[in-house]
C-alpha positions, -999 to +999 in steps of 0.1 A: +000+000+000+013+034-008+023+057+020+003+090+025+014+118+003+038+142+019+033+180+020+054+196-007+083+216+003+078+254+000+093+269-031+125+289-032+131+305-060+452+195-165+419+212-178+408+216-214+410+250-229+375+264-233+368+288-262+343+317-260+320+302-286+324+264-281+291+249-291+289+211-292+275+192-321+242+189-303+236+226-304+249+230-339+228+201-351+196+215-335+203+250-348+211+239-383+181+217-386+157+242-372+170+268-397+160+246-426+124+252-420+111+235-451+122+200-441+091+182-427+087+148-412+098+125-440+094+090-427+070+065-442+045+072-415+054+108-410+026+131-397+023+159-373-013+152-365-024+139-331-026+102-327-061+087-330-077+086-296-095+053-301-067+032-317-068-004-305-034-018-307-020-054-305+017-055-296+020-092-303+051-098-323+059-061-327+094-048-333+099-013-318+129+007-327+141+032-301+167+060-300+177+063-263+201+081-240+234+062-237+231+058-199+197+042-203+209+013-225+207-013-197+171-002-189+160-011-224+182-040-234+186-059-202+153-051-184+125-040-207+136-060-237+133-095-222+100-087-206+086-072-238+097-104-256+082-126-229+048-108-228+044-100-265+068-122-284+082-089-297+116-072-299+132-039-290+159-026-313+178+000-293+202+026-306+221+045-279+232+081-284+257+101-263+238+126-242+254+156-259+239+146-292+206+131-283+181+159-293+199+167-325+201+131-336+164+127-330+156+157-351+179+145-378+162+111-380+129+128-388+141+158-409+169+139-427+145+114-441+157+082-425+127+078-403+143+048-386+129+051-351+095+046-336+101+059-300+124+087-287+138+087-252+139+125-250+154+152-227+125+172-213+146+204-219+147+195-256+109+191-258+103+225-275+131+219-300+116+185-309+081+199-313+093+229-333+110+204-357+077+184-360+096+154-345+071+143-318+035+131-323+008+150-303-005+124-279-030+147-261-062+129-273-047+095-271-036+100-235-071+113-226-087+082-242-066+058-222-075+062-186-056+031-177-024+051-182-033+065-147-018+100-154-028+110-119-002+086-106+027+105-123+045+127-099+030+162-101+065+177-099+074+161-133+043+153-153+037+187-168+074+197-171+083+165-189+053+162-213+033+194-217+040+222-242+016+249-252-014+229-239-005+197-257+012+165-244+039+148-264+050+119-242+049+102-208+074+106-180+101+079-180+129+090-157+123+112-127+157+128-125+167+149-095+200+153-076+210+146-040+244+148-022+262+115-016+291+113+008+316+087+019+308+082+056+340+063+063+361+092+049+340+117+068+347+098+101+384+095+094+388+133+089+363+145+114+338+162+092+300+162+092+276+159+063+271+195+050+239+214+052+252+245+035+275+250+005+300+268+029+302+236+050+306+216+018+336+238+008+352+235+042+347+197+043+362+194+007+392+214+016+399+196+049+397+161+034+419+169+004+445+187+025+445+163+054+447+132+032+476+146+012+455+141-020+449+104-014+412+112-013+396+143-029+371+161-008+347+166-037+339+153-071+325+181-094+308+170-126+320+197-150+319+182-185+309+211-207+274+200-216+240+210-200+234+175-186+267+177-166+281+211-158+246+226-162+233+203-134+262+212-111+256+249-115+218+247-113+220+226-081+240+254-064+217+281-079+187+264-064+206+260-031+213+298-029+176+305-036+179+314-072+162+303-104+170+302-141+142+324-154+118+348-137+080+349-140+082+367-173+106+340-187+136+363-187+170+350-175+174+353-138+206+335-130+230+364-133+221+380-100+236+375-065+224+338-062+239+328-096+272+346-088+274+328-055+267+295-072+293+300-099+319+313-074+314+282-054+323+261-084+354+282-090+365+280-053+360+243-048+378+232-079+413+231-063+400+206-037+380+185-062+389+155-083+414+169-108+401+184-141+365+190-132+358+202-168+367+167-180+346+149-154+314+135-168+288+111-155+308+079-158+340+093-144+323+109-114+304+077-105+335+056-108+356+079-086+329+080-059+323+042-059+360+035-058+364+057-027+385+083-046+362+112-038+342+120-007+312+140-020+292+139-052+260+157-060+244+135-087+213+115-097+194+095-070+201+061-084+237+062-074+228+047-040+217+015-057+251+012-073+269+021-040+253-009-024+261-033-052+294-052-045+300-058-082+303-021-088+312-005-054+340-005-029+320+015-005+291-008+004+277+003+037+302+031+039+282+060+023+255+084+032+231+108+015+216+142+023+196+168+005+214+194-015+229+221+006+216+256+009+236+289+008+234+326+015+202+337+031+183+307+017+173+281+043+149+260+022+166+230+005+155+226-031+166+202-058+161+206-096+147+186-124+181+178-138+178+165-173+149+142-169+134+121-197+101+113-213+092+087-240+075+100-271+065+088-306+084+099-336+064+115-363+084+095-388+074+062-374+053+040-397+036+024-367+028+053-345-001+034-328+022+005-317+049+030-307+024+048-284+012+015-270+049+007-261+053+041-244+022+033-223+036-002-214+071+010-207+060+038-184+034+017-164+038+013-127+054-022-128+080-012-153+088+021-135+093+001-103+115-025-120+138+001-135+140+025-106+148-004-082+176-019-103+212-008-100+226+005-132+193+012-150+198+050-147+161+054-141+145+071-111+108+070-100+083+088-121+051+075-104+039+083-069+028+047-063+064+037-069+081+065-050+058+059-020+059+021-020+076+000+007+092-021-021+110+009-035+121+020+000+136-015+005+156-011-028+166+026-022+175+020+014+189+050+033+184+073+003+146+069+002+136+098+024+159+122+006+147+111-028+111+115-018+117+149-003+131+161-036+105+147-060+076+155-037+088+191-034+090+219-058+121+212-080+135+239-101+124+233-137+147+240-167+134+259-197+121+236-225+108+259-252+124+260-287+159+274-283+165+260-248+192+235-257+213+262-273+207+286-244+217+260-219+249+252-239+257+289-241+254+290-203+277+261-196+303+275-221+305+306-201+305+287-168+335+267-181+354+299-189+349+312-154+360+279-138+392+277-158+399+314-149+397+330-183+365+349-176+353+367-145+323+350-130+300+380-132+310+387-168+304+351-177+269+351-163+261+384-179+272+371-213+252+339-208+221+360-199+225+381-230+225+349-251+194+337-234+175+369-242+183+362-279+178+324-279+145+323-259+130+356-269 
C-alpha cells in the first residue's frame, strides 16, 4: 500500500582550454536543422497530426525501434527488452546516443528522411526543440482516451514539465531525475567532518579532506563536463541552493544575480579541492571515482545509491550516506532541480505510431517504473507516486529513500524547455567553463550567458 502523500516543500526560488564560442555538435545540429524550416517529417508514417484517440493496438510480435540516451541502455536492453519479448513475443531494437547529441540526432532522424525510429527517449529540456521540428506526435487525445495510463499517478512535480508544451502533451514521463548529495561516511569519520547542510560547509569539508589526506582522497567530485546535462546540473544545483532560479515569472534569464554569482563562485572556489580536471569529469568518471572511494562527496542522480550498495560495482558498500542538496546565502529551504529528466515520445516519422504509443504506455506503467527504478545501473528514477511511496521501492533505495522522496515530492527547479532551450543551456555552460578555468570573471560570464538567453529564448 502506498504511504500517504507528503506535504510539498515550500518553493525557493590538466583542464581543457575552453573557447568563448564552443558549441557542441548537439547545439549545432539542432540550430542547423531548425534553420532549414522546409524539411518536414519525411518517414513513411510521417505526420504531425495527433494520434487517433480510439486506436486499439496489438503489440504481439511487434518490433519497436528506439533511440535512447546512452546511460539508459541497460534499462531497455537488459530489463525492458526481455519482458517485452516474454509478454508479446516482440523485440526492442535499441540505438544509444551520447547525451550531448541526443536531441539533434532525434531531429535529424525525422528531418533527414531516415525515419528509422518509432520511439524517442527525449530530454525534457529538448521538448520544445523537438516539437518545433515536428519530430514528436501530439499524444494529447490518445492519453485522454486511455484512462488506464493513470496519469494522476505520475508525480505532479514532473508530469507537466516532462510532457506538456503549449497545452499539448507529447509523451509520458520515463525517468524522474533529480539530484541529491552523496558522501563517503568512512572518509568523513576519518577526517572528522560532518555531512554538510550549507555550501560553505561543503567547501570546508572538501578542503579539509583533500588537504589532510595529502590528496589520497579528494574532498569533492565536481561534474563539470561542458554540456548542459553535466556542468549545467552542477551549477543549477547550487543556484537552487542559494535560492535562485533560471528564469523569472516573465521568462527572462534570472541566473546572473547574486544567487547565480554565489553558485558559480562556489564552483570556482571548490575546484582546487576536487577530483582533478572537473571540466573533463562526466557522469561515468564521477560515478567511478565515488564508488571506488577516490572522492568523498558527489551531487548526482538519485540512483547512485543502488550502485553504491552493489558489491559488483562498489568498494564503499555500507560506507556511504546521502543528504539533501545544501543551501547557501540567506536561503534556508533545500531545493533540488529537475536535472535533465526524460520522457518517452512517438516519432512523427514512425510507420507504426499506434504501436509506438502502446509501447510508451507499457514502458511507463507502474510495474516497469518500479523494475527500472529499483535496479542498480538502470539509470532510471521514480516517475510515479505509487512507486516512490511504496515499501518495495524503499527497500531497494534504502537510506536514500527519504531524501529522494523529499526532492520529488517538493518543488524542484524546472529547466526551460521551449524551442531554443538546448542552445541557451549550452551557451550558459560554455560561459561557466570559462569562469571555472579562470579565463573569464564569474559575473561577466553570467552576464554574457544571460544576453545569449535573451536572444535564444526571446
